[in-house]
Biopython code that builds the backbone (N, CA, C, O; Angstrom):
import numpy as np
from Bio.PDB.StructureBuilder import StructureBuilder

atoms = [
    (1, "MET", "N", (33.987, 158.124, 44.900)),
    (1, "MET", "CA", (33.103, 157.103, 45.515)),
    (1, "MET", "C", (34.208, 155.757, 45.271)),
    (1, "MET", "O", (34.163, 154.677, 45.861)),
    (2, "ASP", "N", (34.983, 156.095, 44.445)),
    (2, "ASP", "CA", (35.744, 154.809, 44.247)),
    (2, "ASP", "C", (36.565, 154.631, 45.806)),
    (2, "ASP", "O", (36.771, 153.452, 46.094)),
    (3, "ASP", "N", (36.975, 155.493, 46.669)),
    (3, "ASP", "CA", (37.516, 154.908, 47.929)),
    (3, "ASP", "C", (36.560, 154.179, 48.567)),
    (3, "ASP", "O", (36.820, 153.088, 49.076)),
    (4, "ALA", "N", (35.502, 154.666, 48.588)),
    (4, "ALA", "CA", (34.313, 153.743, 49.438)),
    (4, "ALA", "C", (34.422, 152.271, 48.824)),
    (4, "ALA", "O", (34.437, 151.373, 49.665)),
    (5, "ASP", "N", (34.507, 151.865, 47.387)),
    (5, "ASP", "CA", (35.062, 150.678, 47.134)),
    (5, "ASP", "C", (36.221, 150.166, 47.391)),
    (5, "ASP", "O", (36.274, 148.941, 47.285)),
    (6, "GLU", "N", (37.107, 150.671, 47.675)),
    (6, "GLU", "CA", (38.701, 150.271, 48.067)),
    (6, "GLU", "C", (38.513, 150.017, 49.391)),
    (6, "GLU", "O", (38.785, 148.887, 49.797)),
    (7, "ASP", "N", (38.011, 151.024, 50.313)),
    (7, "ASP", "CA", (37.734, 150.733, 52.148)),
    (7, "ASP", "C", (37.061, 149.682, 52.421)),
    (7, "ASP", "O", (37.395, 148.951, 53.353)),
    (8, "THR", "N", (35.833, 149.394, 51.530)),
    (8, "THR", "CA", (34.741, 148.737, 51.867)),
    (8, "THR", "C", (34.831, 147.606, 50.945)),
    (8, "THR", "O", (33.732, 147.640, 50.393)),
    (9, "PRO", "N", (35.381, 146.774, 50.522)),
    (9, "PRO", "CA", (35.115, 145.992, 49.134)),
    (9, "PRO", "C", (33.781, 145.139, 49.559)),
    (9, "PRO", "O", (33.426, 144.804, 50.689)),
    (10, "GLY", "N", (33.226, 144.923, 48.437)),
    (10, "GLY", "CA", (31.653, 144.106, 48.670)),
    (10, "GLY", "C", (30.849, 144.960, 49.103)),
    (10, "GLY", "O", (29.680, 144.587, 49.007)),
    (11, "ALA", "N", (31.016, 146.140, 49.623)),
    (11, "ALA", "CA", (29.905, 147.142, 50.077)),
    (11, "ALA", "C", (28.934, 147.555, 48.573)),
    (11, "ALA", "O", (29.293, 147.578, 47.396)),
    (12, "LEU", "N", (27.548, 147.861, 49.226)),
    (12, "LEU", "CA", (26.486, 148.092, 48.345)),
    (12, "LEU", "C", (26.544, 149.403, 48.153)),
    (12, "LEU", "O", (26.754, 150.129, 49.125)),
    (13, "ARG", "N", (26.372, 149.941, 46.884)),
    (13, "ARG", "CA", (26.268, 151.412, 46.593)),
    (13, "ARG", "C", (25.404, 151.845, 45.619)),
    (13, "ARG", "O", (25.515, 151.858, 44.393)),
    (14, "PRO", "N", (24.357, 152.267, 46.498)),
    (14, "PRO", "CA", (23.133, 153.024, 45.314)),
    (14, "PRO", "C", (23.240, 154.055, 44.457)),
    (14, "PRO", "O", (23.787, 155.053, 44.927)),
    (15, "LYS", "N", (22.914, 154.106, 43.447)),
    (15, "LYS", "CA", (23.318, 155.212, 42.726)),
    (15, "LYS", "C", (22.061, 155.492, 41.819)),
    (15, "LYS", "O", (21.527, 154.657, 41.090)),
    (16, "VAL", "N", (21.705, 156.710, 41.970)),
    (16, "VAL", "CA", (20.271, 157.261, 41.348)),
    (16, "VAL", "C", (20.509, 158.338, 40.245)),
    (16, "VAL", "O", (21.171, 159.374, 40.304)),
    (17, "LEU", "N", (19.952, 157.927, 39.460)),
    (17, "LEU", "CA", (20.053, 159.020, 38.106)),
    (17, "LEU", "C", (18.616, 159.246, 37.603)),
    (17, "LEU", "O", (17.726, 158.427, 37.371)),
    (18, "TYR", "N", (18.647, 160.912, 37.473)),
    (18, "TYR", "CA", (17.229, 161.286, 37.088)),
    (18, "TYR", "C", (17.096, 162.295, 36.045)),
    (18, "TYR", "O", (18.121, 162.896, 35.722)),
    (19, "SER", "N", (16.231, 162.518, 35.590)),
    (19, "SER", "CA", (15.482, 163.422, 34.255)),
    (19, "SER", "C", (14.593, 163.913, 34.650)),
    (19, "SER", "O", (13.854, 163.263, 35.389)),
    (20, "VAL", "N", (14.285, 165.275, 34.325)),
    (20, "VAL", "CA", (12.816, 166.055, 34.386)),
    (20, "VAL", "C", (12.630, 166.220, 32.977)),
    (20, "VAL", "O", (13.404, 166.175, 32.021)),
    (21, "ALA", "N", (11.115, 166.469, 33.124)),
    (21, "ALA", "CA", (10.815, 166.676, 31.790)),
    (21, "ALA", "C", (9.228, 166.983, 32.365)),
    (21, "ALA", "O", (8.709, 166.305, 33.252)),
    (22, "GLY", "N", (8.535, 168.187, 31.653)),
    (22, "GLY", "CA", (7.169, 168.465, 31.925)),
    (22, "GLY", "C", (6.796, 168.289, 33.396)),
    (22, "GLY", "O", (5.598, 168.141, 33.642)),
    (23, "GLY", "N", (7.430, 168.286, 34.128)),
    (23, "GLY", "CA", (7.229, 168.225, 35.821)),
    (23, "GLY", "C", (7.103, 167.134, 36.288)),
    (23, "GLY", "O", (6.654, 166.867, 37.403)),
    (24, "VAL", "N", (7.647, 166.102, 35.147)),
    (24, "VAL", "CA", (7.774, 164.412, 36.046)),
    (24, "VAL", "C", (9.253, 164.277, 35.953)),
    (24, "VAL", "O", (9.957, 164.638, 35.009)),
    (25, "VAL", "N", (9.715, 163.578, 37.315)),
    (25, "VAL", "CA", (10.665, 163.176, 37.447)),
    (25, "VAL", "C", (10.801, 161.598, 37.353)),
    (25, "VAL", "O", (10.229, 160.832, 38.128)),
    (26, "THR", "N", (11.756, 161.143, 36.146)),
    (26, "THR", "CA", (12.042, 159.740, 36.407)),
    (26, "THR", "C", (13.065, 159.365, 37.084)),
    (26, "THR", "O", (13.881, 160.249, 36.821)),
    (27, "THR", "N", (13.449, 158.810, 37.619)),
    (27, "THR", "CA", (14.553, 158.124, 38.686)),
    (27, "THR", "C", (14.981, 156.490, 38.126)),
    (27, "THR", "O", (14.220, 155.568, 37.833)),
    (28, "ARG", "N", (16.269, 156.531, 38.109)),
    (28, "ARG", "CA", (16.684, 155.104, 38.072)),
    (28, "ARG", "C", (17.585, 154.832, 39.459)),
    (28, "ARG", "O", (18.612, 155.469, 39.691)),
    (29, "VAL", "N", (17.085, 153.851, 40.298)),
    (29, "VAL", "CA", (17.834, 153.680, 41.282)),
    (29, "VAL", "C", (18.717, 152.379, 41.064)),
    (29, "VAL", "O", (18.218, 151.264, 40.910)),
    (30, "ARG", "N", (19.926, 152.606, 41.066)),
    (30, "ARG", "CA", (20.706, 150.837, 41.102)),
    (30, "ARG", "C", (21.384, 150.891, 42.220)),
    (30, "ARG", "O", (21.771, 151.836, 42.908)),
    (31, "LEU", "N", (21.486, 149.635, 42.322)),
    (31, "LEU", "CA", (22.420, 149.044, 43.730)),
    (31, "LEU", "C", (23.185, 148.154, 43.332)),
    (31, "LEU", "O", (22.860, 147.019, 42.984)),
    (32, "SER", "N", (24.664, 148.801, 43.369)),
    (32, "SER", "CA", (25.752, 147.678, 43.089)),
    (32, "SER", "C", (26.729, 147.817, 43.965)),
    (32, "SER", "O", (26.899, 148.795, 44.692)),
    (33, "SER", "N", (27.599, 146.529, 43.899)),
    (33, "SER", "CA", (28.551, 146.071, 44.489)),
    (33, "SER", "C", (29.660, 145.766, 43.745)),
    (33, "SER", "O", (29.466, 144.852, 42.943)),
    (34, "GLY", "N", (31.009, 146.346, 43.755)),
    (34, "GLY", "CA", (32.063, 146.260, 42.826)),
    (34, "GLY", "C", (31.482, 147.171, 41.395)),
    (34, "GLY", "O", (31.010, 148.308, 41.364)),
    (35, "GLU", "N", (31.738, 146.133, 40.192)),
    (35, "GLU", "CA", (31.422, 146.672, 39.016)),
    (35, "GLU", "C", (30.069, 146.046, 38.568)),
    (35, "GLU", "O", (29.516, 146.230, 37.484)),
    (36, "ASN", "N", (29.585, 145.174, 39.731)),
    (36, "ASN", "CA", (28.072, 144.826, 39.193)),
    (36, "ASN", "C", (26.743, 145.275, 40.409)),
    (36, "ASN", "O", (26.611, 145.449, 41.620)),
    (37, "THR", "N", (25.783, 145.314, 38.900)),
    (37, "THR", "CA", (24.645, 146.018, 39.162)),
    (37, "THR", "C", (24.143, 144.689, 40.064)),
    (37, "THR", "O", (24.584, 143.583, 39.752)),
    (38, "VAL", "N", (23.316, 144.812, 41.061)),
    (38, "VAL", "CA", (23.004, 143.972, 41.905)),
    (38, "VAL", "C", (21.386, 143.781, 42.244)),
    (38, "VAL", "O", (20.802, 142.837, 42.777)),
    (39, "SER", "N", (20.895, 145.037, 41.729)),
    (39, "SER", "CA", (19.270, 145.443, 41.619)),
    (39, "SER", "C", (19.022, 146.536, 41.170)),
    (39, "SER", "O", (19.961, 147.325, 41.279)),
    (40, "GLU", "N", (17.872, 147.032, 40.566)),
    (40, "GLU", "CA", (17.752, 148.279, 39.852)),
    (40, "GLU", "C", (16.093, 148.228, 39.662)),
    (40, "GLU", "O", (15.389, 147.253, 39.401)),
    (41, "ARG", "N", (15.663, 149.813, 39.916)),
    (41, "ARG", "CA", (14.358, 149.973, 39.954)),
    (41, "ARG", "C", (14.213, 151.567, 39.367)),
    (41, "ARG", "O", (14.991, 152.516, 39.465)),
    (42, "THR", "N", (12.958, 151.455, 38.752)),
    (42, "THR", "CA", (12.828, 153.187, 38.046)),
    (42, "THR", "C", (11.965, 153.503, 38.910)),
    (42, "THR", "O", (11.696, 152.564, 39.660)),
    (43, "LEU", "N", (11.299, 154.654, 39.159)),
    (43, "LEU", "CA", (10.380, 155.649, 40.112)),
    (43, "LEU", "C", (10.285, 156.763, 39.291)),
    (43, "LEU", "O", (11.133, 157.318, 38.592)),
    (44, "ILE", "N", (8.934, 157.034, 39.521)),
    (44, "ILE", "CA", (8.661, 158.022, 38.607)),
    (44, "ILE", "C", (7.724, 159.387, 39.479)),
    (44, "ILE", "O", (6.591, 159.029, 39.800)),
    (45, "GLY", "N", (8.013, 160.549, 39.787)),
    (45, "GLY", "CA", (7.243, 161.217, 40.608)),
    (45, "GLY", "C", (7.290, 162.600, 39.664)),
    (45, "GLY", "O", (7.696, 162.779, 38.516)),
    (46, "ARG", "N", (6.556, 163.711, 40.885)),
    (46, "ARG", "CA", (6.382, 164.845, 40.105)),
    (46, "ARG", "C", (7.529, 165.953, 41.072)),
    (46, "ARG", "O", (7.998, 165.792, 42.199)),
    (47, "SER", "N", (7.714, 167.146, 40.023)),
    (47, "SER", "CA", (8.740, 167.832, 40.382)),
    (47, "SER", "C", (8.197, 168.773, 41.244)),
    (47, "SER", "O", (9.019, 169.428, 41.886)),
    (48, "GLY", "N", (6.667, 169.077, 41.474)),
    (48, "GLY", "CA", (6.414, 169.634, 42.849)),
    (48, "GLY", "C", (6.141, 168.706, 44.204)),
    (48, "GLY", "O", (5.581, 169.030, 45.251)),
    (49, "GLU", "N", (6.651, 167.621, 43.868)),
    (49, "GLU", "CA", (6.369, 166.686, 45.035)),
    (49, "GLU", "C", (7.696, 166.175, 45.144)),
    (49, "GLU", "O", (7.754, 164.947, 45.078)),
    (50, "LEU", "N", (9.037, 166.919, 45.327)),
    (50, "LEU", "CA", (10.331, 166.097, 45.613)),
    (50, "LEU", "C", (10.463, 165.099, 47.172)),
    (50, "LEU", "O", (11.047, 164.050, 47.443)),
    (51, "PRO", "N", (9.696, 165.944, 47.865)),
    (51, "PRO", "CA", (9.991, 165.062, 49.402)),
    (51, "PRO", "C", (9.386, 163.591, 49.440)),
    (51, "PRO", "O", (9.749, 162.689, 50.195)),
    (52, "ALA", "N", (8.341, 163.531, 48.424)),
    (52, "ALA", "CA", (7.601, 162.596, 48.696)),
    (52, "ALA", "C", (8.383, 161.621, 47.690)),
    (52, "ALA", "O", (8.259, 160.414, 47.897)),
    (53, "LEU", "N", (9.163, 162.039, 46.636)),
    (53, "LEU", "CA", (9.838, 161.000, 45.722)),
    (53, "LEU", "C", (11.069, 160.718, 46.501)),
    (53, "LEU", "O", (11.571, 159.610, 46.313)),
    (54, "ALA", "N", (11.741, 161.650, 47.477)),
    (54, "ALA", "CA", (12.679, 161.281, 47.904)),
    (54, "ALA", "C", (12.536, 160.280, 49.001)),
    (54, "ALA", "O", (13.370, 159.388, 49.150)),
    (55, "ASN", "N", (11.500, 160.411, 49.767)),
    (55, "ASN", "CA", (11.040, 159.376, 50.660)),
    (55, "ASN", "C", (11.075, 157.602, 49.718)),
    (55, "ASN", "O", (11.566, 156.569, 50.173)),
    (56, "GLN", "N", (10.426, 157.770, 48.425)),
    (56, "GLN", "CA", (10.228, 156.836, 47.476)),
    (56, "GLN", "C", (11.560, 156.361, 47.358)),
    (56, "GLN", "O", (11.704, 155.198, 47.733)),
    (57, "ILE", "N", (12.867, 157.111, 46.820)),
    (57, "ILE", "CA", (13.990, 156.600, 46.532)),
    (57, "ILE", "C", (14.603, 155.642, 47.353)),
    (57, "ILE", "O", (15.144, 154.577, 47.058)),
    (58, "ALA", "N", (14.358, 156.426, 48.871)),
    (58, "ALA", "CA", (15.365, 155.926, 50.081)),
    (58, "ALA", "C", (14.969, 154.963, 50.606)),
    (58, "ALA", "O", (15.792, 154.317, 51.255)),
    (59, "ALA", "N", (13.112, 154.326, 50.518)),
    (59, "ALA", "CA", (12.759, 153.306, 50.722)),
    (59, "ALA", "C", (12.986, 152.477, 49.483)),
    (59, "ALA", "O", (13.257, 151.421, 50.053)),
    (60, "ALA", "N", (13.054, 152.249, 48.448)),
    (60, "ALA", "CA", (13.504, 151.655, 47.282)),
    (60, "ALA", "C", (15.091, 151.024, 47.755)),
    (60, "ALA", "O", (15.499, 149.863, 47.718)),
    (61, "ILE", "N", (15.674, 152.093, 48.135)),
    (61, "ILE", "CA", (17.263, 151.564, 48.313)),
    (61, "ILE", "C", (17.436, 150.571, 49.435)),
    (61, "ILE", "O", (18.096, 149.533, 49.403)),
    (62, "LEU", "N", (16.627, 151.140, 50.580)),
    (62, "LEU", "CA", (16.440, 150.106, 51.799)),
    (62, "LEU", "C", (15.754, 148.627, 51.253)),
    (62, "LEU", "O", (16.178, 147.532, 51.623)),
    (63, "ASP", "N", (14.811, 148.781, 50.468)),
    (63, "ASP", "CA", (14.188, 147.681, 50.161)),
    (63, "ASP", "C", (15.454, 147.034, 49.185)),
    (63, "ASP", "O", (16.184, 146.196, 49.715)),
    (64, "MET", "N", (15.608, 147.277, 48.312)),
    (64, "MET", "CA", (16.853, 146.301, 47.571)),
    (64, "MET", "C", (17.857, 145.899, 48.468)),
    (64, "MET", "O", (18.215, 144.725, 48.372)),
    (65, "ALA", "N", (18.524, 146.776, 49.523)),
    (65, "ALA", "CA", (19.657, 146.287, 50.531)),
    (65, "ALA", "C", (19.220, 145.222, 51.021)),
    (65, "ALA", "O", (19.762, 144.148, 50.760)),
    (66, "ALA", "N", (17.898, 145.342, 52.021)),
    (66, "ALA", "CA", (17.374, 144.015, 52.623)),
    (66, "ALA", "C", (17.158, 142.769, 51.750)),
    (66, "ALA", "O", (17.199, 141.649, 52.261)),
    (67, "THR", "N", (16.945, 142.938, 50.532)),
    (67, "THR", "CA", (16.673, 141.643, 49.684)),
    (67, "THR", "C", (18.047, 140.959, 49.367)),
    (67, "THR", "O", (18.673, 141.227, 48.341)),
    (68, "GLY", "N", (18.436, 140.154, 50.208)),
    (68, "GLY", "CA", (19.286, 139.384, 49.962)),
    (68, "GLY", "C", (21.011, 139.842, 50.329)),
    (68, "GLY", "O", (21.963, 139.114, 50.046)),
    (69, "HIS", "N", (21.119, 141.077, 50.951)),
    (69, "HIS", "CA", (22.292, 141.651, 51.008)),
    (69, "HIS", "C", (22.400, 142.684, 52.297)),
    (69, "HIS", "O", (22.815, 143.843, 52.316)),
    (70, "GLU", "N", (21.881, 141.858, 53.370)),
    (70, "GLU", "CA", (21.908, 142.519, 54.951)),
    (70, "GLU", "C", (23.522, 142.280, 55.441)),
    (70, "GLU", "O", (24.311, 141.409, 55.075)),
    (71, "GLY", "N", (23.656, 143.098, 56.156)),
    (71, "GLY", "CA", (25.036, 143.267, 56.640)),
    (71, "GLY", "C", (26.047, 144.047, 55.814)),
    (71, "GLY", "O", (27.196, 144.154, 56.244)),
    (72, "ARG", "N", (25.635, 144.701, 54.445)),
    (72, "ARG", "CA", (26.720, 145.010, 53.742)),
    (72, "ARG", "C", (26.875, 146.557, 54.304)),
    (72, "ARG", "O", (26.033, 147.017, 55.075)),
    (73, "ALA", "N", (28.131, 147.401, 53.814)),
    (73, "ALA", "CA", (28.277, 148.648, 53.928)),
    (73, "ALA", "C", (27.823, 149.278, 52.894)),
    (73, "ALA", "O", (27.556, 148.579, 51.917)),
    (74, "PHE", "N", (27.566, 151.003, 52.782)),
    (74, "PHE", "CA", (26.999, 151.381, 51.840)),
    (74, "PHE", "C", (27.852, 152.747, 51.483)),
    (74, "PHE", "O", (28.610, 153.333, 52.256)),
    (75, "ALA", "N", (27.540, 153.112, 50.111)),
    (75, "ALA", "CA", (28.247, 154.369, 49.861)),
    (75, "ALA", "C", (27.206, 155.128, 48.821)),
    (75, "ALA", "O", (26.734, 154.400, 47.947)),
    (76, "LEU", "N", (26.847, 156.353, 48.825)),
    (76, "LEU", "CA", (26.151, 157.004, 47.903)),
    (76, "LEU", "C", (26.518, 158.005, 47.108)),
    (76, "LEU", "O", (27.244, 158.953, 47.408)),
    (77, "GLU", "N", (25.669, 157.633, 45.423)),
    (77, "GLU", "CA", (26.357, 158.572, 44.867)),
    (77, "GLU", "C", (24.836, 159.156, 43.807)),
    (77, "GLU", "O", (24.071, 158.330, 43.309)),
    (78, "VAL", "N", (24.687, 160.365, 43.666)),
    (78, "VAL", "CA", (23.381, 161.125, 43.203)),
    (78, "VAL", "C", (24.126, 162.017, 41.517)),
    (78, "VAL", "O", (24.887, 162.962, 41.308)),
    (79, "GLN", "N", (23.522, 161.248, 40.846)),
    (79, "GLN", "CA", (24.075, 162.487, 39.470)),
    (79, "GLN", "C", (22.598, 162.723, 38.617)),
    (79, "GLN", "O", (21.552, 162.095, 38.783)),
    (80, "ASN", "N", (22.805, 163.576, 37.878)),
    (80, "ASN", "CA", (21.789, 163.904, 36.990)),
    (80, "ASN", "C", (22.159, 163.425, 35.827)),
    (80, "ASN", "O", (23.176, 164.010, 35.452)),
    (81, "TYR", "N", (21.830, 162.696, 35.146)),
    (81, "TYR", "CA", (22.059, 162.259, 33.460)),
    (81, "TYR", "C", (20.954, 162.117, 32.550)),
    (81, "TYR", "O", (20.543, 161.057, 32.079)),
    (82, "PRO", "N", (20.414, 163.516, 32.298)),
    (82, "PRO", "CA", (19.049, 163.797, 31.539)),
    (82, "PRO", "C", (18.369, 163.027, 30.678)),
    (82, "PRO", "O", (17.147, 162.902, 30.595)),
    (83, "ASN", "N", (19.615, 162.270, 29.735)),
    (83, "ASN", "CA", (19.327, 161.589, 28.471)),
    (83, "ASN", "C", (19.262, 159.889, 28.946)),
    (83, "ASN", "O", (18.997, 159.098, 28.041)),
    (84, "GLU", "N", (19.444, 159.463, 30.012)),
    (84, "GLU", "CA", (19.596, 158.044, 30.656)),
    (84, "GLU", "C", (18.630, 157.670, 31.166)),
    (84, "GLU", "O", (18.731, 156.443, 31.158)),
    (85, "CYS", "N", (17.599, 157.978, 31.684)),
    (85, "CYS", "CA", (16.615, 157.655, 32.456)),
    (85, "CYS", "C", (15.525, 156.895, 31.427)),
    (85, "CYS", "O", (14.461, 156.461, 31.867)),
]
sb = StructureBuilder()
sb.init_structure("model")
sb.init_model(0)
sb.init_chain("A")
sb.init_seg("    ")
for serial, (resi, resn, name, xyz) in enumerate(atoms, 1):
    if name == "N":
        sb.init_residue(resn, " ", resi, " ")
    sb.init_atom(name, np.array(xyz, "f"), 0.0, 1.0, " ", f" {name:<3s}", serial, name[0])
structure = sb.get_structure()
């Protein structure tokens, strides 16, 4: 993902961190530009309803990007950090 920052300086990069416990998926969605986090949200869903959670995550990323960041490029990274959410 570092190449994306070099190729498109100032691009917005969503990062999704998630953990699963007892059937509950907790996600932290961050939108960053360079080294700075420009927006962050926490979403909670059920592990049995992953398509709905994926839709929520996608909608959150689009909403965060639309709030004062129109016209910027995107790069995407999804990672599982069980103890970080």
